[in-house]
C-alpha positions in Angstrom: -0.3 6.1 17.7 3.3 3.6 17.0 6.3 5.8 18.4 9.1 4.0 16.9 8.6 5.1 13.0 11.3 7.2 12.0 9.1 9.7 9.9 10.4 12.6 7.8 8.3 15.3 5.9 7.5 14.2 2.6 8.7 17.6 1.1 11.5 18.6 2.7 12.9 15.2 4.0 13.3 17.0 7.4 13.0 13.9 9.9 9.6 14.7 12.7 9.6 13.7 16.4 6.2 13.6 17.9 5.4 16.0 20.7 3.4 14.6 23.3 0.0 17.3 23.6 1.4 17.1 27.8 4.9 18.8 26.9 5.5 22.4 26.8 6.8 22.4 23.4 3.6 21.0 22.3 1.5 24.3 24.4 4.0 26.3 22.8 3.5 25.3 19.1 -0.4 25.1 19.5 -0.3 29.3 20.3 1.7 29.7 17.7 -0.5 27.9 15.3 -4.1 29.1 16.7 -6.5 30.1 13.9 -5.0 27.0 11.7 -5.5 24.0 13.9 -7.7 20.9 12.2 -10.8 20.4 14.7 -9.7 16.6 15.5 -6.0 17.3 16.8 -4.6 15.0 18.9 -0.8 15.3 18.2 1.5 16.8 16.5 4.8 15.7 14.4 7.5 18.5 14.0 11.0 18.9 13.1 13.6 20.3 15.0 13.9 23.9 14.5 17.9 23.9 14.1 17.1 21.2 11.3 14.8 23.7 9.2 16.0 26.0 6.5 16.3 29.4 8.4 14.7 31.4 5.7 11.4 28.7 6.1 9.0 28.1 9.3 9.6 24.9 11.5 8.1 22.2 9.4 4.6 20.8 11.4 2.1 18.1 10.6 -0.8 17.1 12.6 -2.1 13.7 13.9 -5.3 13.4 14.0 -7.1 9.9 15.3 -3.5 8.8 16.2 -2.6 8.8 12.3 -0.2 11.3 11.2 -1.2 13.4 8.3 1.9 13.6 6.2 1.0 14.7 3.2 2.4 18.0 2.3 -1.0 20.0 2.1 -1.1 19.5 5.2 1.7 20.8 6.7 0.4 23.3 9.2 3.0 25.5 7.6 2.0 25.3 4.4 5.2 27.3 2.5 6.7 24.1 0.9 3.6 22.8 -1.4 2.8 19.2 -1.6 5.5 17.8 -4.1 3.0 16.6 -6.5 1.7 17.9 -9.7 -1.7 19.2 -9.1 -3.3 17.1 -11.4 -2.1 14.1 -9.6 -3.1 15.5 -6.4 -6.9 16.2 -7.4 -7.1 12.5 -8.9 -5.8 11.5 -5.1 -8.2 13.9 -3.7 -11.0 12.0 -5.8 -10.2 8.6 -4.9 -9.6 8.7 -1.4 -12.9 9.9 -1.0 -14.3 6.7 -2.8 -11.7 4.8 -0.9 -12.7 6.0 2.8 -16.7 5.2 1.4 -15.5 1.4 0.6 -13.3 1.5 3.9 -15.5 2.6 6.3 -18.7 0.1 6.6 -15.7 -3.0 7.1 -15.0 -1.3 10.7 -18.7 -2.4 11.8 -17.5 -6.0 12.3 -14.2 -6.8 13.1 -14.7 -10.2 13.0 -16.0 -10.8 9.8 -13.6 -8.2 8.3 -10.7 -9.9 9.9 -11.9 -13.6 8.4 -12.1 -11.8 4.7 -8.9 -10.1 4.9 -7.4 -12.8 6.2 -9.1 -15.1 4.2 -11.3 -17.8 6.5 -8.2 -20.8 6.4 -5.6 -18.4 8.0 -8.1 -16.8 10.2 -8.8 -20.2 11.8 -5.3 -21.5 12.3 -4.3 -18.1 13.9 -7.5 -18.7 16.3 -6.2 -22.0 17.0 -3.0 -21.1 17.3 -1.4 -23.4 14.6 2.0 -22.6 13.5 2.1 -20.1 10.9 5.5 -20.4 9.9 5.8 -21.3 6.2 4.5 -17.9 4.5 3.7 -18.2 1.7 3.2 -21.9 2.1 0.3 -23.2 1.4 -0.8 -20.7 -1.2 -4.7 -22.1 -0.1 -3.7 -20.2 3.6 -1.9 -17.1 2.1 -3.3 -16.3 -1.0 -6.6 -13.9 -0.9 -6.8 -13.0 -4.8 -8.0 -16.0 -7.4 -7.8 -13.6 -10.3 -4.6 -12.9 -10.0 -3.5 -15.8 -7.8 -0.2 -16.4 -9.5 1.1 -13.3 -9.6 0.1 -12.8 -5.7 2.3 -16.3 -5.1 5.3 -15.1 -7.0 5.7 -11.7 -5.2 4.9 -13.2 -1.6 7.5 -15.8 -2.3 9.9 -13.2 -3.1 8.9 -11.4 0.2 9.8 -14.0 2.0 10.3 -14.8 4.9 8.9 -12.1 6.7 10.0 -13.1 10.4 11.7 -10.2 11.8 11.0 -7.7 9.1 10.4 -4.3 9.3 7.1 -4.5 6.7 5.4 -1.7 4.8 1.7 -2.3 2.8 2.0 0.0 0.1 -1.7 1.6 0.0 -5.0 -0.6 0.3 -7.0 -1.8 3.7 -4.4 -3.0 5.0 -5.2 -6.7 4.8 -1.4 -7.6 3.3 0.3 -5.8 6.5 -1.8 -7.9 8.6 -1.0 -11.4 7.3 2.7 -10.0 7.7 2.4 -9.6 11.1 1.0 -13.0 11.0 3.7 -14.4 9.2 6.5 -13.1 12.0 6.9 -9.3 11.0 8.4 -6.9 13.6 6.7 -3.9 12.3 4.0 -3.8 9.7 2.2 -0.7 8.4 0.0 0.9 5.9 0.9 3.7 3.6 -2.4 5.4 2.3 -4.0 9.0 1.3 -7.0 7.1 2.7 -7.9 8.1 6.4 -11.0 5.5 7.1 -8.6 2.7 5.6 -6.0 3.9 7.9 -8.7 3.5 11.0 -10.0 -0.1 9.5 -6.4 -1.6 9.1 -5.4 -0.2 12.8 -8.4 -1.4 14.6 -8.3 -5.1 12.4 -4.9 -5.1 14.0 -5.5 -4.1 17.7 -8.4 -6.9 17.4 -6.0 -9.3 16.5 -3.4 -8.5 19.4 -0.9 -6.2 17.2 -1.7 -2.9 17.8 1.6 -2.2 19.6 3.4 -3.7 16.5 1.4 -1.9 13.7 1.6 1.7 12.2 -0.5 3.6 9.6 0.5 6.6 7.8 -1.6 8.9 5.7 0.8 9.8 2.9 1.4 9.4 -0.6 3.3 6.7 -2.5 5.2 9.3 -4.6 6.3 11.2 -1.3 6.8 8.4 1.7 7.0 10.2 4.9 9.5 8.0 5.8 13.6 8.1 6.5 15.6 6.2 4.1 16.6 2.9 4.7 13.9 1.9 7.6 12.1 -0.6 5.4 12.8 -4.6 4.9 9.6 -5.4 2.6 7.1 -3.3 1.0 4.2 -4.8 -0.6 1.5 -3.7 -2.8 -1.6 -5.4 -4.2 -3.3 -3.1 -7.4 -1.8 -0.1 -6.0 1.8 1.2 -7.6 -0.6 1.9 -11.0 -2.5 4.3 -8.9 0.9 6.2 -8.6 3.0 8.4 -10.6 5.8 5.6 -11.2 8.3 8.1 -12.2 8.2 9.8 -8.5 6.7 6.2 -6.6 9.6 3.6 -7.8 12.6 6.0 -6.6 11.0 6.5 -3.2 10.5 3.1 -2.9 14.3 2.3 -3.2 15.0 5.3 -0.9 13.2 4.1 1.8 14.4 0.3 1.5 17.0 -1.0 3.4 20.2 -2.4 1.9 19.3 -6.0 0.7 15.6 -4.8 1.4 12.7 -6.3 -1.2 10.2 -4.8 -2.3 7.2 -6.8 -4.3 4.1 -5.8 -6.4 0.9 -7.0 -8.3 -0.7 -4.4 -10.5 -2.7 -4.7 -14.2 -0.7 -4.1 -17.1 -0.8 -1.7 -20.4 -1.9 -3.6 -23.3 -4.6 -2.9 -26.3 -7.6 -4.8 -24.3 -7.1 -2.4 -21.7 -6.9 0.7 -24.2 -10.3 -0.3 -26.2 -11.9 -0.8 -23.0 -10.4 2.8 -21.5 -11.8 4.5 -24.8 -15.3 2.7 -24.9 -15.9 3.2 -21.3 -13.3 5.4 -19.2 -12.9 5.2 -16.0 -16.1 2.4 -15.7 -14.2 -0.6 -14.0 -14.5 -3.9 -15.4 -16.7 -5.8 -13.2 -15.2 -3.6 -10.1 -16.7 -1.7 -7.2 -14.5 1.2 -7.5 -16.3 3.2 -10.0 -14.3 6.7 -10.9 -11.1 5.4 -9.5 -8.0 6.9 -11.7 -6.4 3.8 -12.9 -3.3 3.8 -14.9 -2.1 0.0 -16.1 1.4 0.0 -16.1 3.7 -0.1 -19.0 6.6 -2.7 -18.4 9.3 -0.6 -20.8 8.7 2.1 -18.3 8.8 0.4 -15.4 12.4 -1.2 -15.9 13.8 2.1 -17.7 12.6 3.6 -13.8 13.8 0.8 -11.8 17.3 1.1 -13.5 19.8 2.0 -11.5 17.7 2.4 -8.3 18.3 -1.4 -7.7 20.4 -4.5 -7.7 17.9 -6.7 -8.7 14.6 -6.8 -11.0 12.6 -9.5 -12.0 9.1 -9.3 -13.8 6.5 -12.5 -14.0 3.8 -11.3 -16.4 0.5 -13.1 -16.9 -3.5 -13.1 -17.2 -5.6 -13.7 -20.2 -8.6 -14.7 -20.8 -9.2 -16.9 -18.2 -8.3 -14.4 -15.8 -11.0 -12.6 -16.9 -12.9 -15.0 -16.3 -12.1 -15.6 -12.5 -13.1 -11.8 -12.2 -16.4 -12.4 -13.7 -16.8 -15.4 -11.6 -16.0 -13.5 -8.0 -17.5 -10.1 -8.7 -20.4 -10.7 -10.5 -22.0 -14.1 -10.2 -20.3 -14.1 -6.2 -18.4 -17.5 -7.2 -15.3 -17.6 -5.5 -13.0 -20.4 -7.2 -10.5 -22.0 -4.7 -7.3 -19.2 -4.9 -4.5 -22.7 -4.8 -6.6 -23.9 -7.8 -6.8 -20.2 -9.1 -3.1 -20.0 -9.2 -2.4 -23.4 -11.0 -4.9 -22.3 -13.6 -3.0 -19.1 -14.2 0.1 -20.7 -14.5 -0.9 -22.9 -16.9 -2.6 -20.1 -19.1 0.7 -18.1 -19.0 3.1 -21.4 -19.8 0.3 -21.6 -23.3 0.2 -17.7 -24.1 4.0 -17.7 -23.4 4.2 -20.9 -25.8 2.2 -19.3 -28.2 4.1 -15.8 -28.2 0.7 -13.9 -26.8 2.8 -12.1 -24.7 1.4 -8.6 -25.5 -1.9 -9.9 -24.1 -1.1 -10.5 -20.7 -2.8 -8.0 -18.2 -1.2 -8.6 -15.2 2.1 -9.0 -13.4 4.5 -9.2 -10.6 7.3 -6.5 -10.1 9.8 -8.2 -7.8 12.8 -5.7 -6.9 15.6 -5.9 -4.7 17.2 -3.0 -3.0 
């Protein structure tokens, strides 16, 4: 387990420290918690009793498989609640089961997973010891999402350079955290409610030789269990819209250091999405993640929530019929377009749609934030 992370309770914000199993304090807490411990416990994160509200009990969270379980509902003294509305928490529970099941098989073949997550070109360069400076150029090396290649490039460019940064991937299976380490990040980690996604990303980091600079936290974007101002960069690919942005956006601002940057690529709410949702409910468009709770983001709401929290806010919108065509090619026909060519085509489509004033049809965007 990575020990240099400034953890905090996601509900109270009180700092937490790792208690090694061989310490007397750990043994004392184990005795006090007898009967409430999870079966696979291999550590505890606990607050200093002097920092805890005297009307409450000491804040304690389990560490399972070396992964801190920093969701309010996982606290071993559950006097604070989880800090998330019950309906939202139910969504998280349902989605976690889906993403656990999707991540689990990737752990069986880390060589193939590394090539897939990094992309063949980046993986080859890394294995051959080539210079990986220049992130995110060339795009053919660093980009991995043909259907939103232009927005991903814009978001990556906003985050560059990554050398020497403390980087957090906001949701997902860890591919962007791994790429951040390849690009020279000092530390990189994954925040996800999915235990299996974190196990996968940690094993992949260890396989590639980055185990000592990778951290994984089981937690929620609405309640990021990190002390304020520790992160230099945050990236989320298709994950911000799985959170309640009324809570997650202020949290993102809180954990970024002054001058820190965040970039997100997410679907935008528009009338085609609304029609699809009315007709097919939670059925994904050519997707493998059936049953997840997608909430495409309204840009006016996003702008309203980011104002006051960041010194710089920019939005790049894109995606029309061509993006849907790329999705169909890759997910249905299993034809993977060259990512650099896809970026060029999507940028061209974006210029044409902008000239025709078809902004309301854009279905994808990059949100660029600076603290």
